[in-house]
Each structure stands twice: as structure tokens, then as C-alpha cells.
MARDOVEX-973732 format. One record per residue (C-alpha): residue in three letters; x, y, z. Coordinates in nm, 3 decimals. Each point is the difference from the previous one (the first is absolute). Layout:
N
PT   tivo      east     north        up
PT    ALA         X         Y         Z
...
end
This chain:
414
PT   tivo      east     north        up
PT    UNK     0.000     0.000     0.000
PT    UNK     0.112     0.358    -0.068
PT    UNK     0.088     0.210     0.304
PT    UNK    -0.151     0.350     0.010
PT    UNK     0.196     0.295    -0.131
PT    UNK     0.128     0.241     0.266
PT    UNK    -0.274     0.255     0.064
PT    UNK    -0.065     0.306     0.209
PT    UNK    -0.089    -0.111     0.355
PT    UNK    -0.363     0.041     0.101
PT    UNK    -0.099     0.079     0.358
PT    UNK    -0.166    -0.324     0.109
PT    UNK    -0.283    -0.010    -0.256
PT    UNK    -0.247    -0.286    -0.023
PT    UNK    -0.187    -0.167    -0.282
PT    UNK    -0.327    -0.192     0.011
PT    UNK     0.035    -0.268    -0.267
PT    UNK    -0.320    -0.153    -0.137
PT    UNK     0.074    -0.331    -0.171
PT    UNK    -0.267    -0.086    -0.256
PT    UNK    -0.079    -0.331    -0.160
PT    UNK     0.227    -0.069    -0.294
PT    UNK     0.298    -0.215    -0.089
PT    UNK     0.212     0.317     0.030
PT    UNK    -0.066     0.000     0.375
PT    UNK     0.330    -0.183     0.046
PT    UNK     0.177     0.325    -0.099
PT    UNK    -0.141     0.165     0.312
PT    UNK     0.243    -0.208     0.208
PT    UNK     0.304     0.149    -0.171
PT    UNK    -0.161     0.345     0.018
PT    UNK    -0.030    -0.030     0.378
PT    UNK     0.366    -0.102     0.023
PT    UNK     0.106     0.305    -0.201
PT    UNK    -0.209     0.235     0.213
PT    UNK     0.118    -0.144     0.328
PT    UNK     0.358     0.022    -0.126
PT    UNK    -0.016     0.382     0.005
PT    UNK    -0.193     0.024     0.324
PT    UNK    -0.352     0.041    -0.135
PT    UNK    -0.256    -0.168     0.224
PT    UNK    -0.250    -0.231    -0.171
PT    UNK    -0.338    -0.125     0.117
PT    UNK    -0.180    -0.235    -0.235
PT    UNK    -0.363    -0.063    -0.083
PT    UNK    -0.059    -0.329    -0.178
PT    UNK    -0.320    -0.042    -0.199
PT    UNK    -0.182    -0.331    -0.009
PT    UNK     0.109    -0.049    -0.361
PT    UNK     0.356     0.107     0.081
PT    UNK     0.023    -0.277     0.260
PT    UNK    -0.028    -0.249    -0.286
PT    UNK     0.344     0.110    -0.120
PT    UNK     0.201     0.106     0.309
PT    UNK    -0.040    -0.096     0.364
PT    UNK    -0.047     0.226     0.302
PT    UNK     0.303    -0.166     0.157
PT    UNK     0.233     0.103    -0.284
PT    UNK    -0.126     0.360     0.007
PT    UNK     0.028     0.021     0.380
PT    UNK     0.349    -0.150     0.000
PT    UNK     0.134     0.259    -0.243
PT    UNK    -0.188     0.301     0.135
PT    UNK     0.040    -0.080     0.369
PT    UNK    -0.362     0.100     0.046
PT    UNK    -0.335    -0.173     0.034
PT    UNK    -0.188    -0.059    -0.324
PT    UNK    -0.358     0.133    -0.015
PT    UNK    -0.262    -0.179    -0.204
PT    UNK    -0.337     0.017     0.177
PT    UNK    -0.229     0.302     0.006
PT    UNK    -0.201    -0.149     0.284
PT    UNK     0.281    -0.125     0.222
PT    UNK    -0.100     0.082     0.359
PT    UNK     0.362    -0.007     0.112
PT    UNK     0.124     0.233    -0.273
PT    UNK    -0.290     0.237     0.047
PT    UNK     0.072     0.021     0.372
PT    UNK     0.375     0.043    -0.035
PT    UNK     0.015     0.226    -0.304
PT    UNK    -0.309     0.008    -0.218
PT    UNK    -0.010     0.043    -0.373
PT    UNK    -0.042     0.378     0.030
PT    UNK     0.318     0.040     0.206
PT    UNK     0.187    -0.244    -0.223
PT    UNK    -0.080     0.215    -0.301
PT    UNK     0.114     0.316     0.180
PT    UNK     0.338    -0.114     0.132
PT    UNK     0.174    -0.055    -0.335
PT    UNK     0.171     0.277    -0.196
PT    UNK    -0.085    -0.174    -0.327
PT    UNK    -0.237    -0.279    -0.107
PT    UNK     0.138    -0.231    -0.269
PT    UNK    -0.214    -0.251    -0.193
PT    UNK     0.220    -0.271    -0.151
PT    UNK    -0.130    -0.182    -0.183
PT    UNK    -0.291     0.232    -0.078
PT    UNK    -0.249    -0.229    -0.167
PT    UNK    -0.283     0.113    -0.226
PT    UNK    -0.240    -0.084     0.284
PT    UNK     0.184     0.215     0.257
PT    UNK     0.026     0.291    -0.243
PT    UNK    -0.371    -0.025    -0.083
PT    UNK    -0.094     0.001     0.369
PT    UNK     0.220     0.301     0.068
PT    UNK    -0.134     0.191    -0.300
PT    UNK    -0.362    -0.053     0.108
PT    UNK     0.049     0.041     0.375
PT    UNK    -0.096    -0.356     0.094
PT    UNK     0.096    -0.128     0.346
PT    UNK    -0.092    -0.367     0.038
PT    UNK     0.334    -0.134     0.130
PT    UNK     0.294     0.129     0.202
PT    UNK     0.207     0.121    -0.296
PT    UNK    -0.278     0.201    -0.168
PT    UNK    -0.117     0.139     0.333
PT    UNK     0.350     0.123     0.082
PT    UNK     0.025     0.175    -0.335
PT    UNK    -0.333     0.173     0.054
PT    UNK     0.077     0.094     0.361
PT    UNK     0.344     0.149    -0.065
PT    UNK     0.109     0.347    -0.102
PT    UNK     0.358    -0.112    -0.066
PT    UNK     0.158    -0.014    -0.347
PT    UNK    -0.042    -0.327    -0.189
PT    UNK     0.237    -0.164    -0.249
PT    UNK    -0.133    -0.287    -0.212
PT    UNK     0.201    -0.260    -0.193
PT    UNK    -0.255    -0.157    -0.239
PT    UNK     0.025    -0.367    -0.092
PT    UNK    -0.247    -0.183    -0.221
PT    UNK    -0.050    -0.163    -0.338
PT    UNK     0.061     0.244    -0.284
PT    UNK    -0.361    -0.021    -0.119
PT    UNK    -0.118     0.091     0.349
PT    UNK     0.240     0.296     0.002
PT    UNK    -0.120     0.112    -0.344
PT    UNK    -0.370    -0.043     0.087
PT    UNK    -0.196     0.328    -0.010
PT    UNK    -0.125    -0.057     0.355
PT    UNK     0.355    -0.022     0.136
PT    UNK     0.107     0.304    -0.204
PT    UNK    -0.291     0.199     0.144
PT    UNK     0.080    -0.112     0.352
PT    UNK     0.369     0.093    -0.031
PT    UNK    -0.087     0.338    -0.151
PT    UNK    -0.231     0.070     0.295
PT    UNK     0.261    -0.112     0.253
PT    UNK     0.266     0.220    -0.160
PT    UNK    -0.241     0.294     0.012
PT    UNK    -0.055    -0.081     0.369
PT    UNK     0.376     0.018     0.060
PT    UNK     0.108    -0.365    -0.004
PT    UNK     0.346    -0.056    -0.149
PT    UNK     0.096    -0.296    -0.218
PT    UNK     0.318    -0.190    -0.073
PT    UNK    -0.028    -0.226    -0.305
PT    UNK    -0.128    -0.232    -0.120
PT    UNK     0.278    -0.123    -0.224
PT    UNK    -0.015    -0.191    -0.324
PT    UNK     0.108    -0.362     0.006
PT    UNK    -0.087    -0.367     0.028
PT    UNK    -0.283    -0.090     0.235
PT    UNK    -0.081    -0.306     0.206
PT    UNK    -0.285    -0.080    -0.240
PT    UNK     0.249    -0.033    -0.286
PT    UNK    -0.106     0.323    -0.173
PT    UNK     0.207     0.311    -0.061
PT    UNK    -0.087     0.366     0.051
PT    UNK    -0.039     0.282     0.249
PT    UNK    -0.121    -0.117     0.338
PT    UNK     0.312    -0.149     0.154
PT    UNK     0.068     0.151     0.343
PT    UNK     0.308     0.222     0.029
PT    UNK     0.306    -0.160     0.152
PT    UNK     0.059     0.053     0.375
PT    UNK     0.290     0.237    -0.069
PT    UNK    -0.225     0.221    -0.215
PT    UNK    -0.273     0.009     0.265
PT    UNK     0.262     0.065     0.267
PT    UNK     0.128     0.302    -0.197
PT    UNK    -0.354     0.131    -0.045
PT    UNK    -0.062    -0.034     0.375
PT    UNK     0.322     0.189     0.074
PT    UNK    -0.116     0.278    -0.233
PT    UNK    -0.340     0.022     0.172
PT    UNK     0.150     0.002     0.349
PT    UNK     0.283     0.247    -0.059
PT    UNK    -0.208     0.245    -0.201
PT    UNK     0.007    -0.040    -0.376
PT    UNK    -0.040     0.374    -0.064
PT    UNK     0.297     0.093     0.217
PT    UNK     0.236    -0.274    -0.117
PT    UNK    -0.119    -0.091    -0.348
PT    UNK     0.211    -0.025    -0.314
PT    UNK    -0.116     0.346    -0.114
PT    UNK     0.021     0.176     0.336
PT    UNK     0.091     0.365    -0.048
PT    UNK    -0.086    -0.005    -0.372
PT    UNK    -0.268     0.203    -0.175
PT    UNK    -0.213    -0.172    -0.262
PT    UNK    -0.240     0.175    -0.238
PT    UNK    -0.258    -0.224    -0.168
PT    UNK    -0.269     0.082    -0.254
PT    UNK    -0.304    -0.229    -0.016
PT    UNK    -0.342    -0.041    -0.154
PT    UNK    -0.146     0.153    -0.317
PT    UNK    -0.036     0.362    -0.098
PT    UNK    -0.333     0.149    -0.110
PT    UNK     0.023     0.247    -0.287
PT    UNK    -0.319     0.210    -0.026
PT    UNK    -0.196     0.016    -0.324
PT    UNK    -0.270     0.216     0.154
PT    UNK    -0.132     0.041     0.358
PT    UNK    -0.144    -0.357     0.008
PT    UNK     0.218    -0.207    -0.236
PT    UNK     0.368    -0.088     0.000
PT    UNK     0.266    -0.215    -0.166
PT    UNK     0.141    -0.268     0.231
PT    UNK     0.119    -0.359     0.017
PT    UNK    -0.073    -0.312     0.206
PT    UNK     0.282     0.035     0.253
PT    UNK    -0.118    -0.071     0.356
PT    UNK     0.315     0.129     0.171
PT    UNK     0.031    -0.323     0.200
PT    UNK     0.360    -0.075    -0.099
PT    UNK     0.121     0.353     0.067
PT    UNK    -0.171     0.008     0.339
PT    UNK     0.150    -0.341     0.084
PT    UNK     0.346     0.135    -0.086
PT    UNK    -0.062     0.300     0.226
PT    UNK    -0.092    -0.232     0.290
PT    UNK     0.305    -0.217    -0.061
PT    UNK     0.234     0.299    -0.023
PT    UNK    -0.137     0.139     0.325
PT    UNK     0.039    -0.340     0.166
PT    UNK     0.364     0.004    -0.114
PT    UNK     0.052     0.324     0.191
PT    UNK    -0.028     0.257    -0.278
PT    UNK    -0.166     0.339     0.011
PT    UNK    -0.261    -0.042    -0.273
PT    UNK    -0.187     0.257    -0.207
PT    UNK    -0.277    -0.162    -0.207
PT    UNK    -0.131     0.220    -0.279
PT    UNK    -0.330    -0.163    -0.087
PT    UNK    -0.247     0.042    -0.279
PT    UNK    -0.371    -0.065     0.071
PT    UNK    -0.037    -0.340     0.171
PT    UNK    -0.228    -0.160     0.261
PT    UNK     0.280    -0.141     0.218
PT    UNK     0.068     0.086     0.366
PT    UNK     0.308     0.210     0.069
PT    UNK     0.294    -0.220     0.110
PT    UNK     0.089     0.052     0.364
PT    UNK     0.292     0.236     0.054
PT    UNK     0.010     0.110    -0.364
PT    UNK    -0.050     0.357    -0.122
PT    UNK    -0.269    -0.023    -0.269
PT    UNK    -0.022     0.290    -0.247
PT    UNK    -0.324    -0.029    -0.201
PT    UNK    -0.003     0.129    -0.357
PT    UNK    -0.234    -0.040    -0.294
PT    UNK     0.175     0.092    -0.322
PT    UNK     0.341    -0.068    -0.149
PT    UNK     0.091     0.368     0.031
PT    UNK    -0.086    -0.008     0.370
PT    UNK     0.203    -0.319     0.045
PT    UNK     0.301     0.151    -0.175
PT    UNK    -0.018     0.307     0.223
PT    UNK    -0.030    -0.216     0.314
PT    UNK     0.304    -0.207    -0.102
PT    UNK     0.206     0.316    -0.050
PT    UNK    -0.098     0.117     0.348
PT    UNK     0.079    -0.338     0.160
PT    UNK     0.356    -0.019    -0.132
PT    UNK     0.281    -0.053     0.090
PT    UNK    -0.018    -0.363     0.109
PT    UNK     0.211    -0.316     0.008
PT    UNK    -0.230    -0.216    -0.213
PT    UNK    -0.269     0.113    -0.244
PT    UNK    -0.251    -0.268    -0.107
PT    UNK    -0.239     0.090    -0.280
PT    UNK    -0.272    -0.262     0.046
PT    UNK    -0.288     0.226    -0.109
PT    UNK    -0.177    -0.059    -0.329
PT    UNK     0.015     0.360    -0.119
PT    UNK    -0.225     0.087    -0.293
PT    UNK     0.211     0.067    -0.308
PT    UNK    -0.232     0.270    -0.129
PT    UNK    -0.239     0.265     0.125
PT    UNK    -0.268     0.202    -0.178
PT    UNK     0.110     0.340    -0.125
PT    UNK    -0.218     0.291     0.101
PT    UNK    -0.239     0.048     0.287
PT    UNK    -0.361    -0.115    -0.034
PT    UNK    -0.177     0.182     0.281
PT    UNK    -0.335    -0.164    -0.077
PT    UNK    -0.104    -0.358    -0.072
PT    UNK     0.035    -0.083    -0.369
PT    UNK    -0.343    -0.085    -0.142
PT    UNK    -0.091    -0.238    -0.277
PT    UNK    -0.107     0.171    -0.319
PT    UNK    -0.086    -0.048    -0.361
PT    UNK     0.362     0.052    -0.097
PT    UNK     0.098    -0.328     0.168
PT    UNK     0.281    -0.061     0.248
PT    UNK     0.213     0.302     0.085
PT    UNK     0.358     0.014    -0.116
PT    UNK     0.241    -0.013     0.292
PT    UNK     0.346     0.139    -0.052
PT    UNK     0.254    -0.190     0.212
PT    UNK     0.335     0.128     0.120
PT    UNK     0.277    -0.205     0.156
PT    UNK     0.040    -0.002     0.377
PT    UNK     0.340     0.058     0.163
PT    UNK     0.222    -0.306     0.029
PT    UNK     0.053    -0.007     0.377
PT    UNK     0.231    -0.302     0.008
PT    UNK     0.230     0.126    -0.278
PT    UNK     0.019     0.346     0.156
PT    UNK     0.109    -0.139     0.339
PT    UNK     0.241    -0.252    -0.157
PT    UNK     0.173     0.270    -0.207
PT    UNK     0.037     0.265     0.270
PT    UNK     0.345     0.161    -0.015
PT    UNK    -0.012     0.102     0.365
PT    UNK    -0.177    -0.182     0.280
PT    UNK    -0.063    -0.322    -0.193
PT    UNK    -0.100    -0.277     0.244
PT    UNK     0.274    -0.265     0.029
PT    UNK    -0.253    -0.264    -0.109
PT    UNK    -0.283     0.068    -0.248
PT    UNK    -0.248    -0.280    -0.067
PT    UNK    -0.266    -0.011    -0.268
PT    UNK    -0.288    -0.237    -0.073
PT    UNK    -0.094    -0.135    -0.341
PT    UNK    -0.357    -0.130    -0.026
PT    UNK    -0.017    -0.183    -0.331
PT    UNK    -0.245    -0.223    -0.185
PT    UNK     0.254    -0.147    -0.245
PT    UNK     0.376    -0.039    -0.051
PT    UNK     0.050     0.063     0.371
PT    UNK     0.379    -0.009     0.029
PT    UNK     0.064     0.159    -0.341
PT    UNK    -0.222     0.299     0.076
PT    UNK     0.135     0.029     0.355
PT    UNK     0.358     0.009    -0.128
PT    UNK    -0.093     0.272    -0.249
PT    UNK    -0.161     0.198     0.282
PT    UNK     0.310    -0.043     0.217
PT    UNK     0.217     0.159    -0.269
PT    UNK    -0.252     0.268    -0.087
PT    UNK    -0.064     0.115     0.357
PT    UNK     0.354    -0.022     0.133
PT    UNK    -0.098    -0.170     0.327
PT    UNK     0.202    -0.262     0.189
PT    UNK    -0.243    -0.288    -0.034
PT    UNK    -0.347    -0.077    -0.129
PT    UNK    -0.253    -0.220     0.176
PT    UNK    -0.199    -0.158    -0.282
PT    UNK    -0.333    -0.174     0.034
PT    UNK    -0.255    -0.150    -0.235
PT    UNK    -0.329     0.190     0.028
PT    UNK    -0.187    -0.176    -0.278
PT    UNK    -0.359    -0.091     0.101
PT    UNK     0.093    -0.368     0.038
PT    UNK     0.265     0.085     0.260
PT    UNK    -0.252     0.154     0.240
PT    UNK     0.261     0.243     0.138
PT    UNK    -0.197     0.325    -0.041
PT    UNK    -0.210     0.020     0.316
PT    UNK     0.107    -0.349     0.111
PT    UNK     0.193    -0.109     0.307
PT    UNK     0.292    -0.175    -0.172
PT    UNK     0.280     0.093    -0.233
PT    UNK     0.275    -0.166    -0.201
PT    UNK     0.297     0.234    -0.032
PT    UNK     0.307     0.005    -0.221
PT    UNK     0.291     0.218     0.115
PT    UNK     0.173     0.153    -0.302
PT    UNK     0.341     0.169     0.032
PT    UNK     0.273     0.090    -0.249
PT    UNK     0.170    -0.328     0.097
PT    UNK    -0.296    -0.231    -0.063
PT    UNK    -0.336    -0.102     0.135
PT    UNK    -0.125    -0.215     0.285
PT    UNK    -0.349    -0.150     0.008
PT    UNK    -0.161    -0.039     0.341
PT    UNK    -0.270    -0.258     0.076
PT    UNK    -0.364     0.097     0.036
PT    UNK    -0.046     0.166     0.340
PT    UNK    -0.274     0.187     0.178
PT    UNK     0.064     0.372    -0.026
PT    UNK     0.113     0.039     0.361
PT    UNK     0.255    -0.280    -0.040
PT    UNK     0.115     0.145    -0.333
PT    UNK     0.038     0.341     0.165
PT    UNK     0.206    -0.141     0.287
PT    UNK     0.226    -0.184    -0.245
PT    UNK     0.043     0.312    -0.212
PT    UNK     0.082     0.222     0.299
PT    UNK     0.255    -0.252     0.125
PT    UNK     0.154    -0.011    -0.349
PT    UNK     0.022     0.380    -0.022
PT    UNK     0.147     0.024     0.350
PT    UNK     0.274    -0.243    -0.104
PT    UNK     0.081     0.200    -0.314
PT    UNK     0.011     0.326     0.192
PT    UNK     0.227    -0.149     0.267
PT    UNK     0.239    -0.132    -0.266
PT    UNK     0.020     0.341    -0.167
PT    UNK     0.069     0.165     0.334
PT    UNK     0.266    -0.258     0.083
PT    UNK    -0.187    -0.129     0.305
end
């Protein structure tokens, strides 16, 4: 087994580990060993299904603590009680977090000890999902995870790989070392110690609306979900984040400065005001054109047929930032939403805009990216391209932010 990397000491924190029912439950034993190795206290809650895979004796032996498994235990309720148990931990970790446990948490059910603890606690929760890939991809699980993320639950994984059922895909629980690192981040304060601590990130997201008249506009189908996910991930990595957002229906990410705009001209002005920064990420789907002139009244139908609309080109925000002579951000990132020839068009855009890398994605109707919860990204740089697997947008954002943090650190010689 791998020993934990040397980490910043934590002042006697404690974790409440909920072990769900899945073959990956055996990884919880190594996770306990890693946590105890750096002085983190661990109490465990074993679900009825989890007990089919690991024993209370093995958990108790490694944690040095009693294992809790019964909501209606008279002894436990007298000595501690499930309310007090949920209050005493600094962090609640669910590993493995099965589809059933996630569903209960998302809907506020409390019919066993584990689900009751989750509902009764105000402490942060970290979940390590583990399930068959079809269960992970199921719309019900996607809805549940989206709700839990909105409620503040953090996730680590799942990873892609072989499963006990013989199938392959996303749903494999993260390795103990990965969960251990995520726990360390939660306990020590990810904003204060993250990979982008002390850095300023400016992100554009969502569509722009270009008025035709007072009631009509030119727009596109961008939901802003990927840009908002990147803003959350950048903030979690410790960055100061300014999110310049076109019209969307998404909640503002916690700790992020959101600057609402409507048109491309307003977005360009907001970007100018937000600079300088360390990383600029142009994730917005800015309208290429706007209508010339100002129609103060609604355009009416008439015998002459449809009105002629004269279009003028909007400012190229990404190219302007990438080609700044003074105050250019050290890292400028563009997005290429394409319906055909994905890499070819992304590489052309990379050269045309002058940015450091392009994040390309297929937005053809069959891909379901526009407005959806998942994305398949290709990272295009002057040196080549790297295709990433299909990920939910939060996972894709976390992976992208980690990638950008690594590039920035290399350029700064860190």
C-alpha cells in the first residue's frame, strides 16, 4: 500500500466515515489507515448493505473506535445518540457512496442511521460515488448529484475503469489516496491552500443577447453550465474569481463575483474592467453579430414581408485579450464549440485568436452538450491535442482547472 504524502498538520480533526454497500467498501479500510496515519480521528458508520462487504471488527480495529450501525440502538442512543454523532465530526465522508445513499441524501430521507446522520448534520459532506456505470449515467442519479452539489456536497470521482460486474466505464470509486487527498483539502481549507491560491481568474460564461427590437433578440443555446462549473472549481482551488455572465438561469457560485451582462459589447467592457488577471477563460458563447441601428419600437409584420436586418460584427473578446501588448494574462484560454471537424476548426481558432490553448467540444444536437450536464472536451495547444473522456460538467471543470494550475505553475517555475 502507498503511504500518504507529507501534508500540513491538522489540529486533531475528525471524520465520520459512512461505509455504503458496494464491493469498493474494502477501500475504506485503507482510507482509515491513511487518515489515522496523519492523526485524523475516524468514527465509522456501517450500513446494512456495507456489512455484506466489510466487517465491523475490521473497521473498529483500524479506526480504534466503535462502529455504529443501528439507528435504534438503546446503548448508542444513551451514550451518544445519532444527533451528537453527526455533530462531533469536522467532515462527513461517504465511501463508497452508492446510488441508494445519494438518492436518500438528495431527497432528505432518513430511514436508517446513515441517512439520518446526513439529514441531521450541518457539517460538510464529501462523497466518493461507486456504482455500475449505467447507474451513474442514469438520469435519476444525475439529477440527484446535481441537487447534492447545489446543496453543497463535494464529490471525489468516480473514476473510469473495470468494474466487479465485468463492465467498463465511469462508476469505479476513487482510490483511497485520492479520497485521502480530497479529505485533506476539505479539512485544511481548499480556498486558502488550493492550487490557485492568490491567483485572479476572469471567466466569461453563458450566451449574449443582441437586441433586434425591445422584445426580440439574437442569441444561442448556451446554458452557461460549463462556465459556471469552471468558476466553482477555480474558487475551490483558491482563486479570486470574476465571472462575467450573459443571461442564464443558474445560481451564483458561492464566493464568486458575478458580473451580469446582456450583450457582447457589455461583456467586452466588463472584461476590460476586470483585467489584469492571471488566467482568462473565455467560455461564453458570444454572438458573432448584432443588429445595426436602434429599433425603439417593436417591428410589426407588414405587406412588405420580413424586415431586412443589417448585421455588424461584434468585438472579438478572446482575440483582443490574447493579443494585448501590455497586461496580457499569463494564460489565455478559449473555447471552440463546433458541430463538425472539431479539432481542425479548433486548431484554426487557436492560431487566429492567439490564445494559449483551446478547449474544444462537440455541440452538435446529437452530443447533447448545449444545456446538458455532460461534456467531452479536447484540449488543443500548439504542441498537439488531448481528448478527455466524457465527464459531467463539474468533473470536467475540476479537471480543466487542475490542468491550468499545472501549466501556470510550470511557467512560473514553481
